C-alpha positions as CSV (number, residue, x, y, z in Angstrom):
1,M,-1.1,15.5,-24.9
2,V,2.2,17.2,-24.2
3,A,5.0,15.0,-23.0
4,D,7.4,15.7,-20.2
5,T,10.3,18.0,-20.7
6,A,13.5,16.3,-21.8
7,S,13.9,13.7,-19.0
8,P,17.5,13.2,-17.7
9,R,18.5,9.7,-17.0
10,L,18.1,8.4,-13.5
11,S,21.4,7.1,-12.1
12,R,21.8,4.1,-9.9
13,A,22.6,6.4,-7.0
14,G,19.4,8.3,-7.6
15,L,17.4,5.1,-7.7
16,Y,18.7,4.1,-4.3
17,V,17.8,7.6,-2.9
18,L,14.3,7.2,-4.2
19,L,13.9,3.7,-2.8
20,S,15.2,4.9,0.6
21,G,12.5,7.5,0.6
22,Q,10.0,4.8,-0.3
23,L,10.7,3.1,3.0
24,L,9.1,6.0,5.0
25,P,5.4,5.8,4.1
26,M,5.4,2.0,3.7
27,I,6.9,1.3,7.1
28,D,4.6,3.7,8.9
29,F,1.6,1.9,7.5
30,S,2.3,-1.1,9.6
31,I,4.8,-0.2,12.3
32,V,2.2,1.4,14.5
33,N,0.1,-1.9,14.7
34,V,2.3,-3.4,17.3
35,A,2.6,-0.2,19.3
36,L,-1.1,0.3,19.8
37,D,-1.3,-1.5,23.1
38,S,1.5,0.7,24.5
39,I,-0.1,3.9,23.1
40,S,-3.4,2.9,24.7
41,R,-1.7,2.7,28.2
42,S,0.4,5.8,27.7
43,L,-2.2,8.2,26.3
44,K,-5.3,6.5,27.9
45,A,-6.7,6.0,24.3
46,S,-10.0,4.2,23.8
47,H,-10.4,1.4,21.2
48,T,-12.1,3.8,18.8
49,Q,-9.2,6.3,19.1
50,L,-6.7,3.5,18.4
51,E,-8.5,2.6,15.3
52,L,-8.5,6.3,14.3
53,I,-4.7,6.4,14.8
54,V,-4.4,3.7,12.1
55,A,-7.2,4.9,9.9
56,V,-6.5,8.7,9.6
57,Y,-3.0,8.0,8.2
58,G,-4.4,5.7,5.5
59,V,-7.2,8.1,4.7
60,A,-5.0,11.2,4.4
61,F,-2.5,9.1,2.3
62,A,-5.1,7.8,-0.1
63,V,-7.0,11.1,-0.4
64,C,-3.9,13.2,-1.3
65,L,-2.1,10.8,-3.5
66,A,-3.6,11.9,-6.8
67,M,-3.0,15.5,-5.9
68,G,0.6,14.7,-5.0
69,G,1.1,13.3,-8.5
70,R,-0.4,16.4,-10.1
71,L,1.7,18.7,-8.1
72,G,4.8,16.8,-9.0
73,D,3.9,16.9,-12.7
74,N,3.5,20.7,-12.5
75,H,6.2,21.8,-10.1
76,G,8.9,19.2,-10.4
77,R,9.0,15.7,-9.0
78,R,12.3,16.0,-7.3
79,R,11.2,19.2,-5.6
80,L,7.9,17.6,-4.3
81,F,9.8,14.5,-3.2
82,G,12.1,16.6,-1.1
83,W,9.2,18.6,0.4
84,G,7.4,15.4,1.2
85,V,10.4,13.9,3.0
86,A,10.9,17.1,5.0
87,L,7.3,17.2,6.0
88,F,7.4,13.5,6.9
89,A,10.3,14.3,9.3
90,V,8.4,17.1,11.0
91,A,5.2,15.0,11.3
92,S,7.2,12.0,12.7
93,L,8.7,14.3,15.3
94,L,5.3,15.6,16.3
95,C,4.0,12.0,16.6
96,G,6.9,11.1,18.9
97,L,6.3,14.2,21.0
98,S,2.5,13.9,21.3
99,A,1.1,14.1,24.8
100,A,-2.5,13.6,23.9
101,V,-4.5,11.5,21.5
102,W,-5.7,14.5,19.5
103,Q,-2.1,15.6,19.0
104,L,-1.1,12.2,17.7
105,L,-4.1,12.1,15.4
106,L,-3.2,15.5,13.8
107,A,0.4,14.4,13.4
108,R,-0.7,11.2,11.8
109,V,-2.8,13.1,9.3
110,M,0.3,15.2,8.5
111,Q,2.3,12.0,8.0
112,G,-0.3,10.8,5.5
113,I,-0.2,14.0,3.5
114,A,3.6,13.9,3.4
115,A,3.5,10.2,2.3
116,A,1.2,11.3,-0.5
117,L,3.7,13.8,-1.7
118,I,6.5,11.2,-1.7
119,V,5.1,8.1,-3.4
120,P,3.8,9.4,-6.8
121,Q,7.1,11.2,-7.5
122,I,9.0,7.9,-7.1
123,L,6.9,5.9,-9.5
124,A,6.7,8.7,-12.0
125,T,10.5,9.4,-11.9
126,L,11.2,5.7,-12.5
127,H,8.8,5.7,-15.4
128,V,10.2,8.7,-17.2
129,G,13.9,8.4,-16.1
130,L,14.4,4.8,-17.2
131,E,13.6,2.6,-20.2
132,G,13.4,-1.0,-21.1
133,R,15.1,-3.6,-18.9
134,E,16.4,-0.9,-16.5
135,R,12.8,0.3,-15.9
136,A,11.6,-3.2,-15.4
137,R,14.4,-3.9,-13.0
138,A,13.7,-0.7,-11.1
139,L,10.0,-1.5,-10.8
140,G,11.0,-4.9,-9.4
141,L,13.1,-3.2,-6.8
142,Y,10.3,-0.8,-6.1
143,G,7.9,-3.7,-5.4
144,A,10.6,-5.5,-3.4
145,I,11.3,-2.5,-1.1
146,G,7.6,-1.6,-0.8
147,G,6.5,-5.0,0.3
148,L,9.5,-5.6,2.4
149,A,9.0,-2.3,4.2
150,F,5.4,-3.2,5.1
151,I,6.6,-6.4,6.7
152,V,9.7,-4.8,8.3
153,G,7.3,-2.4,9.9
154,Q,5.7,-5.2,11.9
155,V,9.1,-6.6,12.9
156,L,10.8,-3.3,13.6
157,G,7.8,-2.0,15.6
158,G,7.8,-5.0,17.9
159,F,11.6,-4.7,18.5
160,L,11.4,-0.9,19.2
161,V,8.5,-1.2,21.6
162,S,10.0,-4.2,23.4
163,S,13.5,-2.6,23.7
164,D,12.1,0.6,25.1
165,I,15.2,2.5,23.8
166,A,16.0,5.5,26.0
167,G,12.7,5.0,27.7
168,Q,10.8,6.2,24.6
169,G,8.6,3.1,24.3
170,W,6.0,3.5,21.5
171,R,7.4,7.0,20.6
172,S,10.5,5.3,19.1
173,V,8.4,3.8,16.2
174,F,7.9,7.4,14.9
175,L,11.3,8.9,15.9
176,I,13.1,6.2,14.0
177,N,12.0,8.0,10.8
178,L,14.1,11.1,11.5
179,P,17.6,9.7,10.6
180,I,16.1,8.1,7.5
181,C,14.6,11.5,6.4
182,L,17.8,13.3,7.1
183,A,19.9,10.8,5.1
184,V,17.5,11.0,2.1
185,L,17.5,14.8,2.1
186,C,21.3,15.0,2.3
187,R,21.8,12.4,-0.5
188,M,19.3,13.8,-3.0
189,G,21.4,16.6,-4.5
190,S,22.0,16.0,-8.1
191,R,21.5,12.3,-7.8
192,V,17.7,12.6,-8.4
193,P,17.0,14.3,-11.7
194,E,14.2,17.0,-11.9
195,T,11.4,16.0,-14.2
196,R,8.1,17.7,-14.9
197,R,5.5,18.2,-17.6
198,A,6.4,20.6,-20.3
199,N,3.2,22.6,-19.6
200,A,1.7,22.9,-16.2
201,V,-2.0,21.9,-15.9
202,S,-4.6,23.4,-13.6
203,V,-5.7,21.7,-10.4
204,D,-8.9,19.6,-10.6
205,V,-10.6,21.0,-7.5
206,P,-14.0,19.3,-8.0
207,G,-12.4,16.0,-8.6
208,T,-10.1,16.3,-5.6
209,V,-13.0,17.2,-3.3
210,I,-15.2,14.4,-4.5
211,L,-12.4,11.9,-4.3
212,A,-11.6,12.9,-0.8
213,L,-15.2,12.5,0.3
214,L,-15.5,9.1,-1.5
215,I,-12.4,7.6,0.2
216,A,-13.3,9.0,3.6
217,C,-16.8,7.6,3.3
218,L,-15.4,4.2,2.5
219,L,-12.5,3.8,4.8
220,L,-13.6,5.6,8.0
221,P,-16.9,3.6,8.5
222,L,-15.1,0.3,7.7
223,A,-12.4,1.1,10.3
224,L,-14.8,2.4,13.0
225,G,-18.0,0.4,12.2
226,P,-17.3,-2.6,14.4
227,S,-16.5,-0.5,17.5
228,L,-19.5,1.8,16.9
229,H,-21.8,-1.3,16.3
230,W,-22.5,-0.2,12.8
231,S,-24.5,2.8,13.8
232,W,-26.6,4.6,11.2
233,P,-24.0,7.3,10.4
234,C,-21.5,4.5,9.4
235,L,-24.1,2.8,7.2
236,A,-25.1,6.2,5.7
237,E,-21.5,7.0,4.7
238,L,-21.1,3.5,3.1
239,A,-24.3,3.9,1.2
240,A,-23.1,7.2,-0.2
241,V,-20.0,5.6,-1.8
242,P,-21.6,4.3,-5.0
243,A,-23.3,7.6,-5.6
244,L,-20.0,9.5,-5.1
245,A,-18.2,7.2,-7.4
246,I,-20.7,7.9,-10.2
247,V,-20.5,11.6,-9.5
248,L,-16.7,11.5,-9.6
249,F,-16.6,9.7,-12.9
250,N,-19.1,12.1,-14.5
251,V,-17.2,15.1,-13.3
252,E,-13.9,13.7,-14.6
253,L,-15.6,13.0,-18.0
254,R,-16.8,16.6,-18.2
255,Q,-13.3,17.9,-17.3
256,E,-11.8,15.7,-20.1
257,A,-14.5,16.8,-22.6
258,R,-13.7,20.5,-21.9
259,G,-10.0,19.9,-22.7
260,R,-8.9,20.2,-19.1
261,H,-6.8,17.7,-17.1
262,P,-8.9,15.7,-14.7
263,L,-7.2,14.4,-11.5
264,L,-8.1,10.8,-12.5
265,P,-8.2,10.9,-16.3
266,P,-10.9,8.7,-17.8
267,A,-8.5,8.2,-20.7
268,L,-6.4,6.0,-18.4
269,L,-9.4,3.8,-17.6
270,R,-9.7,3.1,-21.3
271,L,-6.4,1.2,-21.1
272,A,-7.1,-2.4,-20.5
273,S,-3.8,-2.7,-18.6
274,A,-4.7,0.2,-16.3
275,R,-8.2,-1.3,-15.6
276,F,-6.7,-4.6,-14.7
277,G,-4.0,-3.0,-12.6
278,L,-6.7,-1.4,-10.5
279,L,-8.5,-4.7,-10.1
280,I,-5.3,-6.3,-8.9
281,A,-4.9,-3.5,-6.4
282,V,-8.4,-3.9,-5.0
283,L,-8.3,-7.7,-4.6
284,F,-4.6,-8.3,-3.7
285,F,-3.7,-5.4,-1.5
286,S,-7.0,-5.8,0.5
287,C,-6.0,-9.4,1.1
288,W,-2.5,-8.5,2.0
289,S,-3.3,-5.9,4.6
290,G,-6.1,-8.0,6.0
291,F,-3.7,-11.0,6.3
292,M,-1.1,-9.0,8.2
293,F,-3.7,-7.6,10.5
294,V,-5.5,-10.8,11.5
295,V,-2.4,-12.9,11.8
296,A,-0.8,-10.3,14.1
297,L,-4.0,-10.2,16.1
298,L,-4.0,-14.0,16.4
299,L,-0.4,-14.2,17.5
300,Q,-0.7,-11.5,20.2
301,A,-4.3,-11.7,21.5
302,G,-4.9,-15.4,20.7
303,A,-1.5,-17.1,21.3
304,G,-0.3,-14.6,23.9
305,L,3.0,-13.8,22.1
306,S,4.9,-10.6,22.9
307,A,5.0,-7.7,20.4
308,L,8.6,-8.8,19.6
309,S,7.8,-12.4,19.0
310,A,4.7,-11.6,17.0
311,G,6.8,-9.3,14.7
312,N,9.5,-11.9,14.3
313,A,7.0,-14.4,13.0
314,F,7.0,-12.4,9.8
315,I,10.8,-12.6,9.3
316,A,10.7,-15.7,7.0
317,L,7.9,-14.1,5.0
318,G,9.9,-10.9,4.5
319,A,13.1,-12.6,3.5
320,S,11.3,-14.8,1.0
321,Y,9.5,-11.8,-0.4
322,F,12.7,-9.9,-0.9
323,V,14.5,-12.7,-2.7
324,S,11.5,-13.4,-4.9
325,S,11.2,-9.7,-5.8
326,L,14.9,-9.6,-6.9
327,L,14.3,-12.6,-9.2
328,S,11.0,-11.4,-10.6
329,T,12.4,-9.3,-13.4
330,R,14.1,-12.3,-14.9
331,L,11.0,-14.4,-14.5
332,V,8.7,-11.8,-16.1
333,A,11.2,-11.4,-19.0
334,R,11.1,-15.2,-19.6
335,I,7.3,-16.0,-19.2
336,G,5.5,-12.6,-19.3
337,M,3.6,-10.4,-16.9
338,V,0.3,-12.2,-16.6
339,P,1.9,-15.7,-16.3
340,A,4.1,-14.4,-13.6
341,L,1.0,-13.0,-11.8
342,L,-0.7,-16.4,-12.1
343,W,2.3,-18.2,-10.7
344,G,2.4,-15.7,-7.8
345,C,-1.3,-16.4,-7.0
346,A,-0.8,-20.1,-7.2
347,I,2.2,-20.0,-4.8
348,Q,0.6,-17.6,-2.4
349,M,-2.7,-19.6,-2.3
350,S,-0.7,-22.8,-1.6
351,G,1.0,-21.0,1.3
352,L,-2.4,-19.9,2.7
353,L,-3.6,-23.5,2.7
354,G,-0.4,-24.6,4.3
355,L,-0.7,-21.9,7.0
356,M,-4.3,-22.9,7.9
357,L,-3.2,-26.6,8.2
358,T,-0.1,-25.6,10.2
359,L,-2.1,-23.5,12.7
360,R,-4.5,-26.4,13.3
361,W,-1.5,-28.6,13.9
362,V,0.6,-26.4,16.2
363,W,-2.1,-24.4,18.0
364,P,-1.9,-23.0,20.6
365,H,1.9,-22.7,20.3
366,P,2.6,-21.1,16.9
367,G,6.2,-19.8,16.5
368,I,8.7,-18.5,14.0
369,L,10.0,-22.0,13.1
370,N,6.7,-23.9,12.7
371,L,5.1,-21.0,10.7
372,A,8.2,-20.5,8.4
373,P,7.4,-23.1,5.6
374,A,3.9,-21.7,4.9
375,T,4.9,-18.0,5.3
376,V,7.9,-18.5,2.9
377,L,5.5,-19.6,0.2
378,I,3.1,-16.7,1.0
379,G,6.0,-14.2,0.7
380,W,7.4,-15.7,-2.5
381,G,4.0,-15.5,-4.2
382,Q,3.2,-12.0,-2.9
383,A,6.4,-10.6,-4.4
384,L,5.5,-12.0,-7.9
385,I,2.0,-10.4,-7.6
386,V,3.3,-7.0,-6.5
387,S,5.9,-6.8,-9.2
388,S,3.4,-7.8,-11.9
389,F,0.9,-5.2,-10.6
390,F,3.2,-2.3,-11.2
391,R,4.4,-3.6,-14.6
392,I,0.9,-4.3,-15.8
393,G,-0.7,-1.1,-14.5
394,L,2.0,1.2,-16.1
395,S,2.7,-0.8,-19.2
396,D,0.7,1.1,-21.7
397,M,1.0,4.6,-20.1
398,S,3.0,7.3,-21.9
399,A,5.5,9.5,-20.1
400,D,3.0,12.3,-20.1
401,Q,0.6,10.1,-18.1
402,A,3.2,8.9,-15.6
403,G,2.3,11.2,-12.8
404,A,-1.5,10.8,-13.0
405,G,-1.2,7.1,-13.7
406,S,1.2,6.2,-10.9
407,S,-0.8,8.3,-8.4
408,M,-4.0,6.6,-9.5
409,L,-2.5,3.1,-9.0
410,A,-1.0,4.2,-5.7
411,T,-4.3,5.7,-4.5
412,V,-6.2,2.5,-5.1
413,Q,-3.4,0.5,-3.5
414,Q,-3.4,2.5,-0.3
415,A,-7.2,2.6,-0.1
416,S,-7.2,-1.2,-0.5
417,F,-4.7,-1.5,2.4
418,G,-7.2,0.3,4.6
419,L,-10.1,-1.7,3.1
420,G,-8.5,-5.1,3.7
421,S,-7.8,-4.8,7.4
422,A,-11.3,-3.6,7.9
423,L,-13.0,-6.3,5.9
424,L,-10.9,-9.3,7.0
425,G,-10.9,-7.8,10.5
426,A,-14.7,-7.8,10.5
427,V,-14.7,-11.4,9.3
428,F,-12.3,-12.4,12.0
429,A,-14.3,-10.5,14.7
430,Q,-17.6,-12.1,13.6
431,A,-16.1,-15.6,13.6
432,L,-14.5,-15.0,17.0
433,H,-17.8,-13.9,18.4
434,A,-19.6,-16.9,17.0
435,S,-17.1,-19.6,17.9
436,G,-15.1,-18.1,20.8
437,S,-12.0,-19.5,19.2
438,Y,-9.1,-17.5,17.8
439,L,-8.0,-20.4,15.7
440,E,-11.4,-20.8,14.0
441,A,-11.6,-17.0,13.6
442,V,-8.3,-16.8,11.7
443,V,-9.0,-19.8,9.6
444,T,-12.3,-18.2,8.6
445,A,-10.6,-15.0,7.7
446,L,-7.8,-16.8,5.7
447,S,-10.5,-18.8,3.9
448,A,-12.1,-15.5,2.8
449,E,-8.8,-14.3,1.6
450,F,-8.3,-17.5,-0.4
451,A,-11.6,-16.9,-2.1
452,L,-10.7,-13.4,-3.0
453,M,-7.4,-14.6,-4.5
454,G,-9.4,-17.1,-6.5
455,V,-11.4,-14.2,-8.0
456,L,-8.1,-12.6,-9.0
457,V,-7.0,-15.7,-10.7
458,C,-10.2,-15.8,-12.7
459,A,-9.8,-12.1,-13.6
460,A,-6.2,-12.7,-14.8
461,L,-7.3,-15.6,-17.0
462,A,-10.0,-13.4,-18.5
463,Y,-7.5,-10.5,-19.0
464,R,-5.1,-12.8,-20.7
465,R,-7.7,-14.1,-23.1
466,G,-8.8,-10.6,-24.0
467,W,-12.2,-10.7,-22.3
468,L,-11.4,-7.5,-20.4
469,G,-10.6,-5.5,-23.5
470,L,-6.9,-6.5,-23.9
471,H,-5.6,-6.0,-27.4
472,R,-3.6,-8.7,-29.1
473,A,-0.7,-6.4,-29.7
474,T,-0.4,-5.7,-26.0
475,C,-0.7,-9.4,-25.1
476,A,2.1,-10.2,-27.6
477,A,4.4,-7.4,-26.2
478,E,3.6,-8.0,-22.5
479,A,7.0,-9.5,-21.7
C-alpha cells in the first residue's frame, strides 16, 4: 500500500476550521426534528412526507460517505472539504426557500451528499496531520463537537422555530447554516493543509452501487414502515438486506484480490480494533439517536411542552457531554481506551435508570430542572463512549487507510443514527398503542436501550480479553 504524500502539520487554527465545518452536518441531523410540526402546517406535508424529510438526509449522507472519503484521498481532502461546505450552503438555501414538499426533499438529499463530502475529510486530515497526544486530543474535540452539535440541534431548532425570526419560522433552521458555511470557507485558506494519497485509486463503482442499495433498503423501510403499516414492499426491502450485505462483501473481496482498491476494504475488517469500532457504532449510535427521538416525542406530544421547552430539556445533557469530552483525553491516557469505554457505559446506563425513575416521579410535569440530574449522567457517559469509539476504530489504521477507514466508521455511524430512531421509535409506538400511556411507552423504549447498552458492555469485555481477535500487543499499547 502506498502512503499519503508528505503530510504537512495541521495547525491549531486549521483544527478549529475543520471542527467548525463539522458542526454543519451534525446539527442538521437533529435540528429539523423540532421543526416538523411547523413544516407540516406550512407545506401541508403528510406524516409519511415528514418522515421522508428526516430519512432522505440520513440515507444520502450514509450512502455517499465512503465515496466522499475516496474522492478526498484522490483529489485532496482540503479541496473536497471546501466543495462540501459550498454545496451544503447552496442546499441549505434551497431548503429555506422550498415552497413544496418535493423541493424540500430534493434539497435535503443535496444536503446529505454535501455532508458526506465534509465528514470523511475531517477525520482523515486529523489522522494524517497530527500524531501522538495531539491526535488523541483532536479526536477528543472531534467527539465533543460532534455529539454536542447533535444536542445543540435540538435546542437551537426549538429556539429558532419559537422565535420566528423575521417571520421565517421553520425556514430559519436551514438558513442559519449560511453564515457558518461562509465563515468556514473564508477561514480555510492556508490554515487547512492539503493531503491526499500519493497515487490516485480508481472508483469502486460496483461497491458504491451495492452499498447504496443496502443502506436504502435498510433505512427507508425502517423510517416509513410504521406509517405504511409494514406493507409488503417494506418487508421485501428489509429481507433483501442480508443478501445485499453478502454480495457487497464478496464483491469487495474480489476487488481486493485483483489488486484494486475496494470502497470498503476487507483488509480493514481484519483489524480487531476496526471490527469492534463498527460494533460500537451500531449499538451505541442507534441507542443515542433513538433516545433523542423518543424523549423529544415524549416531551412534546406526551407532556405538551413547546418546541423551545422540549429543546431546552437537553441543555444539561449537552453541557455535561461537552465537559466530559474535554476531559476524556486525560482519562484515556490514564486508564486506556477500553476501560474508558466501560466507564462511559456504566455512567450512561446509571443515567438511563435515573431518568426512568425520575419520569415516574415527576410525570406529567417533566422539566429542565427535574430531568437535569439524570441527563447529566447520560451526557457524561455518552461523551466517554464517543471519544473511545473514534480512538479504538482508528487506532490500528495506517495513514494510507485513513480516508477509507474514517469514511467506513462514519458510514456505519450515520446509518446507525437512522436505524436507532426507527427501532426505538417503533418500540415506543407499539408500547403507546398497547398501554395508551406516553410514560409507559418511553420507559419501555429506554429499557430496550438499556438492554442494548448491556450488549455493548459484554462485547467490550470480550474485546478486552481478546475474544474478538484482539492481539496482546494492541491491548498493551491501547493507552
